[in-house]
C-alpha positions in Angstrom: 0.0 0.0 0.0 1.2 3.5 -0.8 0.3 6.9 0.6 -1.3 7.9 -2.7 -3.0 6.1 -5.5 -3.1 6.4 -9.3 -6.4 5.8 -11.0 -6.4 3.8 -14.2 -7.2 6.1 -17.2 -10.5 5.6 -19.1 -8.6 4.4 -22.1 -6.9 1.0 -22.2 -3.3 0.6 -23.5 -3.4 -3.0 -24.8 -0.6 -5.0 -26.4 0.0 -3.8 -30.0 -0.9 -0.2 -29.3 1.6 2.3 -30.7 2.6 5.3 -28.6 3.9 8.1 -30.8 5.7 11.0 -29.3 4.1 14.4 -30.0 7.4 16.3 -30.2 10.1 13.8 -31.0 7.9 11.5 -33.2 9.5 8.3 -31.8 7.2 5.3 -31.9 6.9 2.6 -29.3 4.8 -0.6 -29.7 3.4 -1.8 -26.4 4.2 -5.4 -25.6 2.8 -5.9 -22.1 2.3 -4.3 -18.7 5.4 -4.5 -16.4 3.8 -2.9 -13.3 2.0 0.1 -11.9 2.2 2.3 -8.9 1.1 5.6 -7.3 2.3 7.7 -10.3 1.5 5.6 -13.4 1.8 2.5 -15.4 5.0 0.9 -16.8 4.9 -1.0 -20.1 7.4 -3.1 -22.0 7.6 -1.7 -25.5 9.5 -2.1 -28.7 11.3 0.8 -30.4 11.4 1.2 -34.2 15.0 -0.2 -34.1 13.8 -3.4 -32.3 15.2 -2.5 -28.9 13.0 -3.3 -25.9 12.5 -0.4 -23.5 10.4 0.4 -20.4 7.8 3.1 -21.0 6.1 4.9 -18.1 3.0 6.9 -18.7 0.9 9.0 -16.4 -1.8 11.7 -16.5 0.2 13.5 -13.8 2.7 15.5 -15.7 4.3 16.8 -12.5 5.1 13.3 -11.4 6.7 12.5 -14.7 8.7 15.7 -14.6 9.9 14.9 -11.1 11.0 11.3 -12.0 12.7 12.5 -15.1 14.7 15.0 -13.1 15.8 12.3 -10.7 16.9 10.0 -13.5 18.8 12.9 -15.2 20.5 13.6 -11.9 21.5 10.0 -11.5 23.1 10.0 -14.9 25.5 12.6 -13.7 26.9 10.3 -11.0 29.9 8.8 -12.7 30.5 5.0 -12.4 27.2 4.1 -10.8 23.9 2.8 -12.3 21.6 4.1 -9.6 18.5 3.7 -11.8 17.5 2.8 -15.3 19.1 5.0 -18.1 16.7 7.7 -19.4 16.1 7.4 -23.2 13.2 9.7 -24.1 10.7 12.1 -22.7 7.6 13.2 -24.6 3.8 13.6 -24.7 1.3 11.2 -26.3 -1.6 12.8 -28.1 -4.5 10.5 -27.5 -7.6 12.3 -28.8 -8.8 15.8 -29.7 -5.6 17.5 -28.7 -5.5 15.9 -25.3 -2.2 14.4 -24.5 -0.5 12.7 -21.5 3.1 12.6 -20.5 5.5 9.6 -20.7 9.1 8.8 -20.5 11.2 5.9 -21.9 14.0 4.2 -19.9 16.3 1.3 -20.1 14.6 -2.1 -19.7 16.6 -3.8 -17.0 16.7 -7.6 -17.8 17.0 -10.0 -15.0 15.0 -11.5 -12.1 13.1 -10.0 -9.2 14.9 -9.9 -5.9 12.7 -12.6 -4.2 12.7 -14.9 -7.2 16.5 -14.7 -7.4 16.8 -15.6 -3.7 14.2 -18.4 -4.0 16.0 -20.0 -6.9 19.6 -19.6 -5.7 19.4 -19.8 -1.9 19.4 -17.5 1.1 23.2 -17.2 1.2 22.7 -14.7 -1.6 20.8 -12.3 0.6 23.8 -10.9 2.4 25.7 -10.5 -0.9 22.9 -8.6 -2.6 22.2 -6.4 0.5 25.9 -5.4 0.6 25.6 -4.2 -3.0 22.4 -2.4 -2.3 23.9 -0.6 0.7 26.8 0.5 -1.5 24.4 2.1 -4.0 22.3 3.7 -1.3 25.5 5.3 0.2 26.1 7.0 -3.2 22.4 7.9 -3.5 22.3 9.5 0.0 25.5 11.4 -0.7 23.8 12.9 -3.7 21.0 14.2 -1.3 18.3 11.7 -2.1 16.4 9.0 -0.2 14.8 6.2 -2.3 11.7 6.1 -0.1 9.7 3.2 -1.5 12.5 0.6 -1.1 11.2 -2.9 -1.4 11.9 -6.2 -3.3 9.4 -5.2 -6.0 11.6 -2.2 -6.9 14.8 -4.3 -7.1 15.9 -6.2 -10.1 18.9 -8.5 -10.2 20.7 -8.2 -13.6 22.6 -11.4 -14.3 26.2 -12.2 -15.4 27.3 -11.2 -12.9 24.4 -10.7 -10.5 24.0 -7.0 -9.7 21.2 -5.2 -7.8 19.5 -2.5 -9.8 17.0 -0.1 -8.3 13.8 0.5 -10.3 10.8 2.9 -10.1 12.2 6.2 -8.8 8.7 7.5 -8.2 9.3 7.5 -4.5 12.7 9.0 -4.5 12.6 12.2 -2.4 15.1 14.9 -1.5 16.4 14.7 2.0 14.4 16.6 4.7 11.0 16.3 2.9 8.2 13.9 3.6 8.5 10.5 1.8 6.4 10.7 -1.4 5.6 7.0 -1.6 5.8 4.0 0.7 4.8 0.4 1.1 3.5 -0.3 4.6 5.5 -3.5 5.3 8.8 -1.6 4.6 7.7 1.7 6.2 9.0 2.4 9.7 6.0 4.6 10.4 3.7 1.6 9.9 5.6 -0.3 12.6 5.7 2.7 14.9 9.5 2.9 14.7 10.0 6.4 13.3 8.7 9.2 11.1 8.2 9.3 7.3 10.8 12.0 7.0 13.2 11.4 4.0 16.5 10.6 5.8 19.1 7.9 5.4 17.7 5.9 8.4 14.4 5.6 6.6 16.0 3.6 3.7 18.1 1.6 6.1 15.1 0.4 8.0 13.6 -0.7 4.7 16.8 -2.6 3.9 16.3 -4.6 7.2 12.7 -5.3 6.3 13.8 -6.5 2.8 16.0 -9.1 4.6 13.1 -10.1 6.7 10.8 -10.3 3.7 13.4 -12.6 2.0 13.0 -15.0 4.9 9.2 -14.6 5.0 8.2 -14.2 1.3 4.5 -14.0 2.1 5.1 -11.2 4.6 2.9 -10.9 7.7 0.6 -8.3 9.2 1.5 -6.3 12.3 -0.1 -7.3 15.6 0.4 -4.1 17.5 3.6 -5.0 19.2 5.9 -3.1 16.8 9.6 -4.1 17.1 8.8 -6.9 19.5 6.9 -8.7 16.8 9.8 -8.2 14.4 12.3 -9.5 16.9 10.2 -12.6 17.4 10.1 -13.2 13.7 13.9 -12.9 13.6 14.3 -15.4 16.4 12.1 -17.9 14.7 14.1 -18.0 11.4 17.6 -19.6 11.2 19.0 -17.1 8.7 17.7 -14.0 10.5 18.7 -15.4 13.8 22.3 -15.6 12.6 22.2 -11.8 12.0 19.9 -10.9 15.0 22.2 -8.2 16.4 22.7 -6.5 13.0 19.0 -6.6 12.2 17.9 -5.3 15.6 20.3 -2.3 15.2 18.9 -1.5 11.8 15.3 -1.7 13.0 16.1 0.6 15.9 17.8 3.2 13.7 21.2 2.8 15.2 23.2 3.1 11.9 24.3 6.6 10.9 24.6 5.8 7.2 24.5 3.1 4.6 28.3 2.7 4.7 28.3 2.0 8.5 25.4 -0.5 8.0 27.4 -2.2 5.2 30.4 -2.6 7.4 28.2 -4.1 10.2 26.6 -6.6 7.8 30.0 -7.6 6.4 31.1 -8.3 10.0 27.9 -10.2 10.8 28.4 -12.3 7.6 32.1 -13.1 8.6 30.9 -14.2 12.0 28.4 -16.6 10.4 30.1 -19.8 11.7 29.7 -18.5 15.3 26.2 -17.5 14.6 25.5 -21.0 13.3 26.7 -22.4 16.6 24.1 -20.2 18.3 21.4 -21.5 16.0 22.6 -25.1 16.6 22.4 -24.6 20.4 18.8 -23.3 20.0 17.9 -26.1 17.7 19.4 -28.7 20.0 17.5 -27.2 22.9 14.3 -27.5 21.0 15.2 -31.0 19.9 16.0 -32.1 23.5 12.7 -30.5 24.7 10.8 -32.3 22.0 12.4 -35.6 22.8 11.6 -35.2 26.5 8.0 -34.4 25.6 7.7 -37.4 23.3 9.2 -39.7 26.0 6.7 -38.3 28.6 3.9 -38.8 26.2 4.9 -42.5 25.6 5.1 -43.0 29.4 1.6 -41.5 29.8 0.2 -43.8 27.1 1.8 -46.9 28.8 0.4 -45.9 32.2 -3.1 -45.4 30.8 -2.9 -48.7 28.9 -1.7 -50.6 32.1 -4.3 -48.8 34.2 -7.1 -49.8 31.8 -5.9 -53.4 31.7 -5.9 -53.5 35.6 -9.4 -52.1 35.7 -10.7 -54.7 33.3 -8.9 -57.5 35.2 -10.4 -56.4 38.5 -13.9 -56.2 36.9 -13.6 -59.7 35.5 -12.4 -61.1 38.9 -15.3 -59.4 40.7 -17.8 -60.8 38.2 -16.5 -64.3 38.7 -16.6 -63.9 42.4 -20.2 -62.6 42.3 -21.3 -65.5 40.1 -19.6 -68.0 42.5 -21.3 -66.5 45.6 -24.6 -66.3 43.8 -24.5 -70.0 42.7 -23.8 -71.2 46.2 -26.6 -69.2 47.7 -29.0 -71.0 45.3 
């Protein structure tokens, strides 16, 4: 859920529709919908040269302008791909002089964050999060906060695997109110901070991304805030191995993404010791379970023997009663 919604337009953009730029005259053939959010819809499209691109369209021209400015700013950051490359910005004239704004960006090929983790294993979570924190450090230095940071807005480009941040619609200048958010990854939703655009806001979301990787179906809050999150951490082996790190992130103890990256690297290097901790917990649970099963077996044996005794006593009494009764006759 986001703090704003975008209503679908009256017209439908179906596969095969050609979007023609009013000013640049570039043509884009719509292939399929890639996603939608608070500020518009994103489509996969073909250019006239056959290149596939991502086209975002919205009836809110201010939102389009804002996102385009963010992407243009990112392009000035040398050596880092903080977002998709910007290709084109234009208007699409749909009917009777009415037009809507759109922009075209690089189509990042790869797999979604959770799909990648599911297919390759949870040992990749730490590696990808380290990459993400490196990019966030650069983004924050440039004066921006990503805002709506979640697995859905992360793509893993392959060969070699690299985290790419998508959908800059929620990217906000530091000091302002976060423009877009998704409740599960929002510290305000968990009662752990404000929605002010600051570095710690993104860092909280990073911790929640790790938790989401362990619980792909997510879960609803029960009113206990951080206590509920700590409980979830303790009940999952991977999260438990990084309990101290995650607790610090949830409590906002990291000053910046670089400090958080260093803490995660240390936690990952201590993984063998963390595994011992998990093993002890697991052994304790196993011992407890064995004791419970043993007690259960003892109880069943006692009940069985007690039942047999009762039946035997009843039979003896019946025989004695019949014996006495026959002699009385």
